[in-house]
PDB file of N, CA, C and O in Angstrom:
ATOM      1  N   UNK A   1      28.374 -10.529  55.952  1.00  0.00           N
ATOM      2  CA  UNK A   1      27.458 -10.002  55.086  1.00  0.00           C
ATOM      3  C   UNK A   1      26.456  -9.977  55.551  1.00  0.00           C
ATOM      4  O   UNK A   1      26.236 -11.049  56.115  1.00  0.00           O
ATOM      5  N   UNK A   2      25.348  -9.022  55.669  1.00  0.00           N
ATOM      6  CA  UNK A   2      24.120  -9.651  56.596  1.00  0.00           C
ATOM      7  C   UNK A   2      23.116 -10.731  55.436  1.00  0.00           C
ATOM      8  O   UNK A   2      23.767 -11.098  54.457  1.00  0.00           O
ATOM      9  N   UNK A   3      21.680 -11.221  55.491  1.00  0.00           N
ATOM     10  CA  UNK A   3      21.275 -11.962  54.835  1.00  0.00           C
ATOM     11  C   UNK A   3      20.717 -10.893  53.898  1.00  0.00           C
ATOM     12  O   UNK A   3      20.900 -11.024  52.688  1.00  0.00           O
ATOM     13  N   UNK A   4      20.132  -9.972  54.321  1.00  0.00           N
ATOM     14  CA  UNK A   4      19.152  -8.843  53.420  1.00  0.00           C
ATOM     15  C   UNK A   4      20.631  -7.818  52.343  1.00  0.00           C
ATOM     16  O   UNK A   4      20.379  -7.049  51.416  1.00  0.00           O
ATOM     17  N   UNK A   5      21.758  -8.088  52.759  1.00  0.00           N
ATOM     18  CA  UNK A   5      22.726  -7.664  51.801  1.00  0.00           C
ATOM     19  C   UNK A   5      22.985  -8.874  50.921  1.00  0.00           C
ATOM     20  O   UNK A   5      23.242  -8.611  49.746  1.00  0.00           O
ATOM     21  N   UNK A   6      22.964 -10.132  51.271  1.00  0.00           N
ATOM     22  CA  UNK A   6      23.889 -10.924  49.847  1.00  0.00           C
ATOM     23  C   UNK A   6      22.234 -10.974  49.186  1.00  0.00           C
ATOM     24  O   UNK A   6      22.328 -10.878  47.962  1.00  0.00           O
ATOM     25  N   UNK A   7      20.861 -11.086  49.598  1.00  0.00           N
ATOM     26  CA  UNK A   7      20.055 -10.916  48.842  1.00  0.00           C
ATOM     27  C   UNK A   7      19.942  -9.913  47.690  1.00  0.00           C
ATOM     28  O   UNK A   7      19.602 -10.104  46.523  1.00  0.00           O
ATOM     29  N   UNK A   8      20.415  -8.496  48.492  1.00  0.00           N
ATOM     30  CA  UNK A   8      20.255  -7.743  47.536  1.00  0.00           C
ATOM     31  C   UNK A   8      21.546  -7.487  46.236  1.00  0.00           C
ATOM     32  O   UNK A   8      21.473  -6.834  45.196  1.00  0.00           O
ATOM     33  N   UNK A   9      22.851  -8.408  46.892  1.00  0.00           N
ATOM     34  CA  UNK A   9      23.717  -8.586  45.993  1.00  0.00           C
ATOM     35  C   UNK A   9      23.214  -9.455  44.616  1.00  0.00           C
ATOM     36  O   UNK A   9      23.381  -9.380  43.399  1.00  0.00           O
ATOM     37  N   UNK A  10      22.560 -10.243  45.494  1.00  0.00           N
ATOM     38  CA  UNK A  10      22.257 -11.361  44.269  1.00  0.00           C
ATOM     39  C   UNK A  10      21.200 -10.943  42.917  1.00  0.00           C
ATOM     40  O   UNK A  10      21.177 -11.387  41.769  1.00  0.00           O
ATOM     41  N   UNK A  11      20.427  -9.983  43.542  1.00  0.00           N
ATOM     42  CA  UNK A  11      19.114  -9.347  42.956  1.00  0.00           C
ATOM     43  C   UNK A  11      20.134  -7.989  41.744  1.00  0.00           C
ATOM     44  O   UNK A  11      20.297  -8.018  40.524  1.00  0.00           O
ATOM     45  N   UNK A  12      20.382  -7.454  42.290  1.00  0.00           N
ATOM     46  CA  UNK A  12      22.143  -6.592  41.466  1.00  0.00           C
ATOM     47  C   UNK A  12      22.735  -7.295  40.322  1.00  0.00           C
ATOM     48  O   UNK A  12      22.893  -6.816  39.199  1.00  0.00           O
ATOM     49  N   UNK A  13      23.150  -8.854  40.839  1.00  0.00           N
ATOM     50  CA  UNK A  13      24.031  -9.427  39.707  1.00  0.00           C
ATOM     51  C   UNK A  13      23.291  -9.591  38.989  1.00  0.00           C
ATOM     52  O   UNK A  13      23.569  -9.333  37.817  1.00  0.00           O
ATOM     53  N   UNK A  14      21.607 -10.246  39.426  1.00  0.00           N
ATOM     54  CA  UNK A  14      20.812 -10.487  38.173  1.00  0.00           C
ATOM     55  C   UNK A  14      20.170  -9.532  37.361  1.00  0.00           C
ATOM     56  O   UNK A  14      19.775  -9.846  36.238  1.00  0.00           O
ATOM     57  N   UNK A  15      20.001  -8.185  37.904  1.00  0.00           N
ATOM     58  CA  UNK A  15      19.901  -7.266  36.693  1.00  0.00           C
ATOM     59  C   UNK A  15      20.706  -6.809  36.206  1.00  0.00           C
ATOM     60  O   UNK A  15      20.565  -5.879  35.411  1.00  0.00           O
ATOM     61  N   UNK A  16      22.006  -7.413  36.589  1.00  0.00           N
ATOM     62  CA  UNK A  16      23.139  -6.706  35.705  1.00  0.00           C
ATOM     63  C   UNK A  16      23.147  -7.781  34.325  1.00  0.00           C
ATOM     64  O   UNK A  16      23.013  -7.336  33.185  1.00  0.00           O
ATOM     65  N   UNK A  17      23.305  -9.099  34.584  1.00  0.00           N
ATOM     66  CA  UNK A  17      23.111  -9.922  33.958  1.00  0.00           C
ATOM     67  C   UNK A  17      21.816 -10.002  32.493  1.00  0.00           C
ATOM     68  O   UNK A  17      21.894 -10.549  31.393  1.00  0.00           O
ATOM     69  N   UNK A  18      20.647  -9.142  33.180  1.00  0.00           N
ATOM     70  CA  UNK A  18      20.197  -9.256  31.849  1.00  0.00           C
ATOM     71  C   UNK A  18      20.227  -7.598  31.334  1.00  0.00           C
ATOM     72  O   UNK A  18      19.248  -7.367  30.624  1.00  0.00           O
ATOM     73  N   UNK A  19      20.856  -6.756  31.470  1.00  0.00           N
ATOM     74  CA  UNK A  19      20.873  -5.393  31.139  1.00  0.00           C
ATOM     75  C   UNK A  19      21.790  -5.115  31.090  1.00  0.00           C
ATOM     76  O   UNK A  19      22.669  -5.404  31.902  1.00  0.00           O
ATOM     77  N   UNK A  20      21.941  -4.214  29.763  1.00  0.00           N
ATOM     78  CA  UNK A  20      23.095  -3.717  29.238  1.00  0.00           C
ATOM     79  C   UNK A  20      23.841  -2.507  30.318  1.00  0.00           C
ATOM     80  O   UNK A  20      23.105  -2.045  31.190  1.00  0.00           O
ATOM     81  N   UNK A  21      24.901  -2.144  30.263  1.00  0.00           N
ATOM     82  CA  UNK A  21      25.386  -1.239  30.967  1.00  0.00           C
ATOM     83  C   UNK A  21      25.732   0.107  30.068  1.00  0.00           C
ATOM     84  O   UNK A  21      25.888  -0.277  28.909  1.00  0.00           O
ATOM     85  N   UNK A  22      25.899   1.459  30.157  1.00  0.00           N
ATOM     86  CA  UNK A  22      26.316   2.392  29.687  1.00  0.00           C
ATOM     87  C   UNK A  22      27.324   3.088  30.938  1.00  0.00           C
ATOM     88  O   UNK A  22      27.114   3.483  32.085  1.00  0.00           O
ATOM     89  N   UNK A  23      28.401   3.009  30.127  1.00  0.00           N
ATOM     90  CA  UNK A  23      29.321   3.926  30.891  1.00  0.00           C
ATOM     91  C   UNK A  23      28.789   5.357  30.360  1.00  0.00           C
ATOM     92  O   UNK A  23      28.472   5.639  29.205  1.00  0.00           O
ATOM     93  N   UNK A  24      28.771   6.343  31.718  1.00  0.00           N
ATOM     94  CA  UNK A  24      28.051   7.917  31.392  1.00  0.00           C
ATOM     95  C   UNK A  24      28.567   8.263  32.308  1.00  0.00           C
ATOM     96  O   UNK A  24      28.793   7.644  33.347  1.00  0.00           O
ATOM     97  N   UNK A  25      28.867   9.533  31.958  1.00  0.00           N
ATOM     98  CA  UNK A  25      29.502  10.681  32.716  1.00  0.00           C
ATOM     99  C   UNK A  25      28.646  12.025  32.561  1.00  0.00           C
ATOM    100  O   UNK A  25      29.090  12.945  31.874  1.00  0.00           O
ATOM    101  N   UNK A  26      27.579  12.109  33.121  1.00  0.00           N
ATOM    102  CA  UNK A  26      26.972  13.582  32.908  1.00  0.00           C
ATOM    103  C   UNK A  26      27.786  14.517  32.905  1.00  0.00           C
ATOM    104  O   UNK A  26      28.964  14.382  33.239  1.00  0.00           O
ATOM    105  N   UNK A  27      27.216  15.685  32.493  1.00  0.00           N
ATOM    106  CA  UNK A  27      27.234  17.157  32.399  1.00  0.00           C
ATOM    107  C   UNK A  27      27.563  17.414  33.997  1.00  0.00           C
ATOM    108  O   UNK A  27      27.303  16.661  34.936  1.00  0.00           O
ATOM    109  N   UNK A  28      28.188  18.654  34.023  1.00  0.00           N
ATOM    110  CA  UNK A  28      27.878  19.082  35.144  1.00  0.00           C
ATOM    111  C   UNK A  28      26.026  19.574  35.707  1.00  0.00           C
ATOM    112  O   UNK A  28      25.326  19.091  36.598  1.00  0.00           O
ATOM    113  N   UNK A  29      25.786  20.569  34.836  1.00  0.00           N
ATOM    114  CA  UNK A  29      24.571  21.051  34.534  1.00  0.00           C
ATOM    115  C   UNK A  29      23.389  19.851  34.944  1.00  0.00           C
ATOM    116  O   UNK A  29      22.477  20.120  35.726  1.00  0.00           O
ATOM    117  N   UNK A  30      23.550  18.401  34.262  1.00  0.00           N
ATOM    118  CA  UNK A  30      22.912  17.083  34.265  1.00  0.00           C
ATOM    119  C   UNK A  30      23.010  16.698  35.593  1.00  0.00           C
ATOM    120  O   UNK A  30      21.966  16.343  36.140  1.00  0.00           O
ATOM    121  N   UNK A  31      24.419  16.690  36.460  1.00  0.00           N
ATOM    122  CA  UNK A  31      24.035  15.922  37.408  1.00  0.00           C
ATOM    123  C   UNK A  31      23.615  16.412  38.453  1.00  0.00           C
ATOM    124  O   UNK A  31      23.128  15.864  39.441  1.00  0.00           O
ATOM    125  N   UNK A  32      23.922  18.087  38.097  1.00  0.00           N
ATOM    126  CA  UNK A  32      23.082  18.484  38.971  1.00  0.00           C
ATOM    127  C   UNK A  32      21.565  18.604  39.483  1.00  0.00           C
ATOM    128  O   UNK A  32      21.244  18.937  40.623  1.00  0.00           O
ATOM    129  N   UNK A  33      20.606  18.242  38.335  1.00  0.00           N
ATOM    130  CA  UNK A  33      19.346  17.781  38.187  1.00  0.00           C
ATOM    131  C   UNK A  33      19.423  16.469  38.738  1.00  0.00           C
ATOM    132  O   UNK A  33      18.712  16.284  39.726  1.00  0.00           O
ATOM    133  N   UNK A  34      19.913  15.793  38.455  1.00  0.00           N
ATOM    134  CA  UNK A  34      20.217  14.415  38.823  1.00  0.00           C
ATOM    135  C   UNK A  34      20.159  14.264  40.237  1.00  0.00           C
ATOM    136  O   UNK A  34      19.664  13.260  40.749  1.00  0.00           O
ATOM    137  N   UNK A  35      20.568  15.070  40.803  1.00  0.00           N
ATOM    138  CA  UNK A  35      20.743  15.134  42.593  1.00  0.00           C
ATOM    139  C   UNK A  35      19.751  15.750  43.077  1.00  0.00           C
ATOM    140  O   UNK A  35      19.256  15.439  44.161  1.00  0.00           O
ATOM    141  N   UNK A  36      19.261  16.853  42.230  1.00  0.00           N
ATOM    142  CA  UNK A  36      18.166  17.717  42.737  1.00  0.00           C
ATOM    143  C   UNK A  36      17.177  16.138  43.205  1.00  0.00           C
ATOM    144  O   UNK A  36      16.723  15.882  44.321  1.00  0.00           O
ATOM    145  N   UNK A  37      17.061  15.200  41.809  1.00  0.00           N
ATOM    146  CA  UNK A  37      15.626  14.571  41.986  1.00  0.00           C
ATOM    147  C   UNK A  37      16.155  13.328  42.834  1.00  0.00           C
ATOM    148  O   UNK A  37      15.166  12.777  43.318  1.00  0.00           O
ATOM    149  N   UNK A  38      16.992  12.859  43.099  1.00  0.00           N
ATOM    150  CA  UNK A  38      17.680  12.109  44.291  1.00  0.00           C
ATOM    151  C   UNK A  38      17.172  12.635  45.050  1.00  0.00           C
ATOM    152  O   UNK A  38      16.059  12.178  45.310  1.00  0.00           O
ATOM    153  N   UNK A  39      17.494  13.513  45.624  1.00  0.00           N
ATOM    154  CA  UNK A  39      17.551  14.289  46.692  1.00  0.00           C
ATOM    155  C   UNK A  39      16.133  14.401  47.288  1.00  0.00           C
ATOM    156  O   UNK A  39      15.899  14.115  48.463  1.00  0.00           O
ATOM    157  N   UNK A  40      15.009  14.920  46.240  1.00  0.00           N
ATOM    158  CA  UNK A  40      13.409  15.194  46.260  1.00  0.00           C
ATOM    159  C   UNK A  40      13.067  13.556  46.398  1.00  0.00           C
ATOM    160  O   UNK A  40      11.904  13.171  46.515  1.00  0.00           O
ATOM    161  N   UNK A  41      14.074  12.742  46.374  1.00  0.00           N
ATOM    162  CA  UNK A  41      13.228  11.196  46.447  1.00  0.00           C
ATOM    163  C   UNK A  41      12.506  10.449  45.058  1.00  0.00           C
ATOM    164  O   UNK A  41      11.679   9.537  45.070  1.00  0.00           O
ATOM    165  N   UNK A  42      13.060  11.102  43.949  1.00  0.00           N
ATOM    166  CA  UNK A  42      11.979  10.285  42.903  1.00  0.00           C
ATOM    167  C   UNK A  42      12.378   8.986  42.896  1.00  0.00           C
ATOM    168  O   UNK A  42      11.655   8.198  42.285  1.00  0.00           O
ATOM    169  N   UNK A  43      13.240   8.622  43.367  1.00  0.00           N
ATOM    170  CA  UNK A  43      14.217   7.327  43.013  1.00  0.00           C
ATOM    171  C   UNK A  43      15.426   7.340  44.619  1.00  0.00           C
ATOM    172  O   UNK A  43      15.963   8.201  45.315  1.00  0.00           O
ATOM    173  N   UNK A  44      15.368   5.861  44.569  1.00  0.00           N
ATOM    174  CA  UNK A  44      15.930   5.793  45.884  1.00  0.00           C
ATOM    175  C   UNK A  44      17.461   5.695  45.113  1.00  0.00           C
ATOM    176  O   UNK A  44      18.448   5.677  45.849  1.00  0.00           O
ATOM    177  N   UNK A  45      17.654   5.631  43.629  1.00  0.00           N
ATOM    178  CA  UNK A  45      19.101   5.265  43.453  1.00  0.00           C
ATOM    179  C   UNK A  45      19.487   6.157  42.217  1.00  0.00           C
ATOM    180  O   UNK A  45      18.590   6.525  41.459  1.00  0.00           O
ATOM    181  N   UNK A  46      20.860   6.534  41.981  1.00  0.00           N
ATOM    182  CA  UNK A  46      20.865   7.188  41.055  1.00  0.00           C
ATOM    183  C   UNK A  46      20.097   6.869  39.549  1.00  0.00           C
ATOM    184  O   UNK A  46      19.328   7.466  38.795  1.00  0.00           O
ATOM    185  N   UNK A  47      21.010   5.151  39.613  1.00  0.00           N
ATOM    186  CA  UNK A  47      20.446   4.694  38.073  1.00  0.00           C
ATOM    187  C   UNK A  47      18.653   5.230  37.850  1.00  0.00           C
ATOM    188  O   UNK A  47      18.136   5.712  36.843  1.00  0.00           O
ATOM    189  N   UNK A  48      18.123   4.969  38.994  1.00  0.00           N
ATOM    190  CA  UNK A  48      16.292   4.844  38.691  1.00  0.00           C
ATOM    191  C   UNK A  48      15.703   6.176  38.365  1.00  0.00           C
ATOM    192  O   UNK A  48      14.611   6.309  37.812  1.00  0.00           O
ATOM    193  N   UNK A  49      16.680   7.405  38.830  1.00  0.00           N
ATOM    194  CA  UNK A  49      16.127   9.062  38.775  1.00  0.00           C
ATOM    195  C   UNK A  49      16.670   8.847  37.385  1.00  0.00           C
ATOM    196  O   UNK A  49      15.846   8.525  36.529  1.00  0.00           O
ATOM    197  N   UNK A  50      17.542   8.935  37.143  1.00  0.00           N
ATOM    198  CA  UNK A  50      18.520   8.603  35.365  1.00  0.00           C
ATOM    199  C   UNK A  50      17.027   7.811  34.692  1.00  0.00           C
ATOM    200  O   UNK A  50      16.236   8.507  34.055  1.00  0.00           O
ATOM    201  N   UNK A  51      16.853   6.843  34.833  1.00  0.00           N
ATOM    202  CA  UNK A  51      15.631   5.896  33.941  1.00  0.00           C
ATOM    203  C   UNK A  51      14.356   7.246  33.828  1.00  0.00           C
ATOM    204  O   UNK A  51      13.750   7.667  32.843  1.00  0.00           O
ATOM    205  N   UNK A  52      14.300   7.635  35.211  1.00  0.00           N
ATOM    206  CA  UNK A  52      12.731   8.059  35.211  1.00  0.00           C
ATOM    207  C   UNK A  52      12.614   9.629  34.472  1.00  0.00           C
ATOM    208  O   UNK A  52      11.637  10.082  33.876  1.00  0.00           O
ATOM    209  N   UNK A  53      13.948  10.295  34.718  1.00  0.00           N
ATOM    210  CA  UNK A  53      14.223  11.408  33.678  1.00  0.00           C
ATOM    211  C   UNK A  53      14.512  10.845  32.318  1.00  0.00           C
ATOM    212  O   UNK A  53      14.507  11.755  31.489  1.00  0.00           O
ATOM    213  N   UNK A  54      14.682  10.037  31.957  1.00  0.00           N
ATOM    214  CA  UNK A  54      15.040   9.806  30.102  1.00  0.00           C
ATOM    215  C   UNK A  54      13.525   9.358  29.500  1.00  0.00           C
ATOM    216  O   UNK A  54      13.193   9.655  28.352  1.00  0.00           O
ATOM    217  N   UNK A  55      12.671   8.623  30.399  1.00  0.00           N
ATOM    218  CA  UNK A  55      11.437   8.004  29.822  1.00  0.00           C
ATOM    219  C   UNK A  55      10.793   9.320  29.886  1.00  0.00           C
ATOM    220  O   UNK A  55      10.108   9.654  28.920  1.00  0.00           O
ATOM    221  N   UNK A  56      10.881   9.903  30.619  1.00  0.00           N
ATOM    222  CA  UNK A  56       9.743  11.540  31.202  1.00  0.00           C
ATOM    223  C   UNK A  56      10.414  12.267  29.837  1.00  0.00           C
ATOM    224  O   UNK A  56       9.470  12.605  29.122  1.00  0.00           O
ATOM    225  N   UNK A  57      11.533  12.585  29.295  1.00  0.00           N
ATOM    226  CA  UNK A  57      12.325  13.212  28.449  1.00  0.00           C
ATOM    227  C   UNK A  57      11.748  12.779  27.377  1.00  0.00           C
ATOM    228  O   UNK A  57      11.310  13.616  26.587  1.00  0.00           O
ATOM    229  N   UNK A  58      11.596  11.204  27.061  1.00  0.00           N
ATOM    230  CA  UNK A  58      11.716  10.958  25.414  1.00  0.00           C
ATOM    231  C   UNK A  58       9.881  10.677  25.426  1.00  0.00           C
ATOM    232  O   UNK A  58       9.365  10.198  24.416  1.00  0.00           O
ATOM    233  N   UNK A  59       9.285  10.919  26.273  1.00  0.00           N
ATOM    234  CA  UNK A  59       8.177  11.233  26.219  1.00  0.00           C
ATOM    235  C   UNK A  59       7.518  12.804  25.973  1.00  0.00           C
ATOM    236  O   UNK A  59       6.519  13.025  25.289  1.00  0.00           O
ATOM    237  N   UNK A  60       8.115  13.565  26.511  1.00  0.00           N
ATOM    238  CA  UNK A  60       7.998  14.992  26.192  1.00  0.00           C
ATOM    239  C   UNK A  60       8.376  15.475  24.968  1.00  0.00           C
ATOM    240  O   UNK A  60       7.996  16.557  24.520  1.00  0.00           O
ATOM    241  N   UNK A  61       9.401  14.410  24.191  1.00  0.00           N
ATOM    242  CA  UNK A  61      10.040  14.586  22.537  1.00  0.00           C
ATOM    243  C   UNK A  61       8.969  14.409  22.024  1.00  0.00           C
ATOM    244  O   UNK A  61       8.403  15.185  21.254  1.00  0.00           O
ATOM    245  N   UNK A  62       8.551  13.275  22.437  1.00  0.00           N
ATOM    246  CA  UNK A  62       7.610  12.713  20.978  1.00  0.00           C
ATOM    247  C   UNK A  62       6.321  13.138  21.047  1.00  0.00           C
ATOM    248  O   UNK A  62       5.540  12.721  20.192  1.00  0.00           O
ATOM    249  N   UNK A  63       5.799  14.152  22.193  1.00  0.00           N
ATOM    250  CA  UNK A  63       4.756  14.966  22.431  1.00  0.00           C
ATOM    251  C   UNK A  63       5.026  16.114  21.377  1.00  0.00           C
ATOM    252  O   UNK A  63       4.353  16.422  20.393  1.00  0.00           O
ATOM    253  N   UNK A  64       6.483  16.793  21.979  1.00  0.00           N
ATOM    254  CA  UNK A  64       6.702  17.939  20.780  1.00  0.00           C
ATOM    255  C   UNK A  64       6.505  17.664  19.869  1.00  0.00           C
ATOM    256  O   UNK A  64       5.609  18.235  19.247  1.00  0.00           O
ATOM    257  N   UNK A  65       7.447  16.357  19.154  1.00  0.00           N
ATOM    258  CA  UNK A  65       7.391  16.204  17.963  1.00  0.00           C
ATOM    259  C   UNK A  65       5.727  15.671  17.119  1.00  0.00           C
ATOM    260  O   UNK A  65       5.578  15.690  15.897  1.00  0.00           O
ATOM    261  N   UNK A  66       4.798  15.295  17.976  1.00  0.00           N
ATOM    262  CA  UNK A  66       3.719  14.812  16.998  1.00  0.00           C
ATOM    263  C   UNK A  66       2.967  16.383  17.293  1.00  0.00           C
ATOM    264  O   UNK A  66       1.823  16.386  16.837  1.00  0.00           O
ATOM    265  N   UNK A  67       3.353  17.687  17.942  1.00  0.00           N
ATOM    266  CA  UNK A  67       2.415  18.833  17.807  1.00  0.00           C
ATOM    267  C   UNK A  67       3.328  19.801  16.894  1.00  0.00           C
ATOM    268  O   UNK A  67       3.112  20.993  16.676  1.00  0.00           O
ATOM    269  N   UNK A  68       4.378  19.033  16.418  1.00  0.00           N
ATOM    270  CA  UNK A  68       5.193  19.739  15.527  1.00  0.00           C
ATOM    271  C   UNK A  68       4.801  19.907  14.002  1.00  0.00           C
ATOM    272  O   UNK A  68       4.802  18.845  13.380  1.00  0.00           O
ATOM    273  N   UNK A  69       4.488  20.970  13.328  1.00  0.00           N
ATOM    274  CA  UNK A  69       3.452  21.200  12.255  1.00  0.00           C
ATOM    275  C   UNK A  69       4.213  21.180  11.011  1.00  0.00           C
ATOM    276  O   UNK A  69       3.934  20.900   9.845  1.00  0.00           O
ATOM    277  N   UNK A  70       5.199  21.543  11.588  1.00  0.00           N
ATOM    278  CA  UNK A  70       6.715  21.872   9.991  1.00  0.00           C
ATOM    279  C   UNK A  70       6.496  21.061   8.982  1.00  0.00           C
ATOM    280  O   UNK A  70       6.467  19.849   9.193  1.00  0.00           O
ATOM    281  N   UNK A  71       6.305  21.570   7.723  1.00  0.00           N
ATOM    282  CA  UNK A  71       6.820  20.345   6.280  1.00  0.00           C
ATOM    283  C   UNK A  71       7.823  20.731   5.945  1.00  0.00           C
ATOM    284  O   UNK A  71       8.428  20.168   5.032  1.00  0.00           O
TER     285      UNK A  71
END
């Protein structure tokens, strides 16, 4: 294994020690969205794409709730 791969492997192991892993199987339409944004280079890995999509979705939902005037 190259030095670069060893460094990356160590970084991944450190990341996994600090962060909770979620066993997730996306619905077919969601997988298509993930693949679309991965191909568009939103991020260089599926996990990064999912992180960005979830964060943006969260922001959008919060914003919509702020403007929801139901009482």
